[in-house]
N, C-alpha and C positions, 0 to 999 in steps of 0.2 A: 490349065490346072491338071496335075497328074492324078489320074483316078484308077488306072489299071492295076498297079501294084500296091502292096502294102507300103506305106510311106512312113519312115521313122525319122524323127528329129532328135538329134543328140546335142546337148549343150556341152561346150568344152571339147568338141570333137577334133581339135587340132593336135593335141598332144596326149601322151600317157594313156590312162585308162579310157578316156573318151575316144581317142583315135583307134584304140584296139576294139572298142565297141562298134565303131563305124565300120571297120574292116570286117568284123565278124558278121554284122548285119548284111553287108554287101554279099558275102559268101552265101548267106541264107536267102538271097534273092530280093532283098528290100531295096526300094529307092531310099536313099539316105541324105539327110540335110544336116550339116553341122552349123550350129550357132556358136561362134567363138570370136575372140578378139582378132584372130588371124586365120587365114585359110588353112585347111587340113593338109594340102599338098597331095592328097590321094588322087591318083589319076585313074578315074573309072567313069564310065558313061552314066552310071546311076548315082554318082556322088555329086553333091551340090554344097556350096558354101555361102553362108550369109555372115558377114563380119560385123560384130556388134560387141560393145562392152555391156555385159548383162548387169553391171552395177549401176548403169545409167538407166533410170526408169523410163525416160522419154525415148531414148534410143531403142530400148527393148520393146517398147510399145510399137514403134515404127517397124522394127524387124519382124515381130510376130504378125503384124498386119500383112506384111509382104509374104511371109511364110504361108499364112492362111489363104491368101489370094492365089498363090502359085501351086499349092499342094493340098490334097485332101488327106489330112494326117490320120493314120490309124494307130501310131505308136509314138509316145513321148518318153524320152529318157533324159532326165535332168541330172547330168553328171558334173557340171562345172562347179568347181569349189576352190576356195582360198582359205588358208589357215590363219594367218596373222597372229602368231603365238605371243603371249605375254602373261606374266604373273599378274594376279589380281590387282596388286598395287600399281601396275603399269598399264592396265587396260584402258584403251582410248575409246570413248563412245562413238567417235567417227568410224573406227574399225568395226564396232558392233553394227552400226547402221549400214555400212557397206556390205557386211555379210548377210544381214537381213534382206537387203535388196537382191543379192546374188542367190542365196540358198532358198529363200522363201518367196520373195516378191516376184522374181523372174519365173519361178515355178507356177505361181498363180496366173501370171500373164500368159504363159505358154499354154497351159492346160485350158484356160478360158478360150484362147484362139482356136484350139483343136476341137473343142466340144461340138460345135455345129456339125462338122464332118463325121465325127464319131457317132453322134446321136442319129444322124441320117442313116448311117450304115448299121446301127445297132451293134457296134463293135468298137472296142478301143482298149489299148494297153498303156498304162502309165507306170513307169518305174522311176522312183526317186533314189538317187545315190546319197545315202547318209554316211555314217561312219561309226566304227566301234567307239569313237570318242564321244558319241552321244551319251554313253554310260558314264562319262567323266574321264578327264585326263589332265594332268598338270599343264599349265600354260595355255589351256584351250578354252577359256571362258567364252569368248565370242563364237568360236567355232563349234564347241560342244552345244552351246545354247541353241544355235540356229540349226545344227544338224539334228538335235533332239526335236526341234519344232517340226521337222519334216515327218517324223513318226506320227505326230498328232494330226498333221494335215492329211497324210495318206489314209489314216483310219477313218477320218471324217469324210474324205472324198469317196472312199470305198463304199461307205453307207449311202451316200447321196447318188452315186452313179451306177450302182449294181444293176438296177432295173433297166438301164440303158445298154447293158452288155459290156460295160467298161470296168475293167479291173484296175486297182491301184495298189501297188506293192513297193516295198523298200528293200534295197540291197545296201548293207552297211559293212563296207570293207574295213579290215584292220590294216596294219602296215603293208603297203604294196610297193614294189620297186617301180618308181615313177619319178618324174621331174619334181612333183610336189613333195614327195618323200625326201628327196635329196636336197630340197630347199632348206630343210630343217635338220637333217642328219647327214653328215659328210659320208660320201661313198667310201667303203672299205675301212671305216673308222672303228675303233674299239667300241664306240657307242652303238654302231650298227650291229656288231657281233653280239654285244650284250643284249640288245633288243631281240635279235633272232633267237638267242638262247632262252629268253624269257617266254617265248611263244610255245605253247604245248607241242605243236608239230615241228618245232625247232628250225623254222625257216621264215623268211620274209615272203609274202605272197607275190604273185606275178599278175600282170594285167589279165592274162587269160583266165585266171581263177575267178575274176570278177565278171568277165564277159560271159562265162558259162552260166553264172547265176542270173545275169540280166536276160540272157536268151531264154532261160527257164520261165521267168515271169512274163516275158513278152510273147511267148509262143501262143498262137491261136488256140491250142488245145488246153491251155491253162485257165480256162474260164471259170473254174470252181475254186480258184485261189485268189483271194483279195483281202486287203487290209493287213497283210503279213509283213514281217521284217525278217530277212535272212542275213545273218552275220557271216561274212566271208572273211574270217579272221584267224584261222588256224587254231581256234579254241581260246583265243585271248579274251573273249567276252565272258568266259566262265572261269578263266584262270588269271593269274597275275600278269601284268604287263609293265615293264620298266622302260620308260622312254629316256 
């Protein structure tokens, strides 16, 4: 079991924002473990991969048991996400159930596995990646509902875990250049240009915008900040946003 360095687990660490978070944490000296459906491909002595489908509750349970056995976790960053857009009339409850497992259930399983090591050390950092869509967005019934659920979980856990030196916070990105973004908006399209123009800062975000916010909450010096939500959205959480 790794105990010498701060150990961070990042869900969805193989692509996009998750991969950028892994790379940033490695630069900051962490031992990093990615939990994702495929390996990150990051070639680094302190990088580890556990391949798992986090929508599969049983497989997730097995993966987090392996994780807790191999590493004494200090930092949990739950980034993995799926959108599954649909207008209300077309929402499938199976999609809602899958996103509940991924966005909420996997977070619970992961933090439960990390708690013994964190409590023993009297230190821990939990960062949940929600979304500006938690405030509402067209075609996002299942996504918005489960991402909003993260906010309630984080505030509850912040109260329960504060005495153990464990902070729990949320980063809620707006539109970010990533594979998931381009799954729903064609690259270089008029729709992408219109979206960028509707954001107060007049651009789509970059993964690095999110990694800096995650690093802020994960920093050992941020021990007086817990139960908070930071929107990394270019001002779109306070202005209009046209998807």
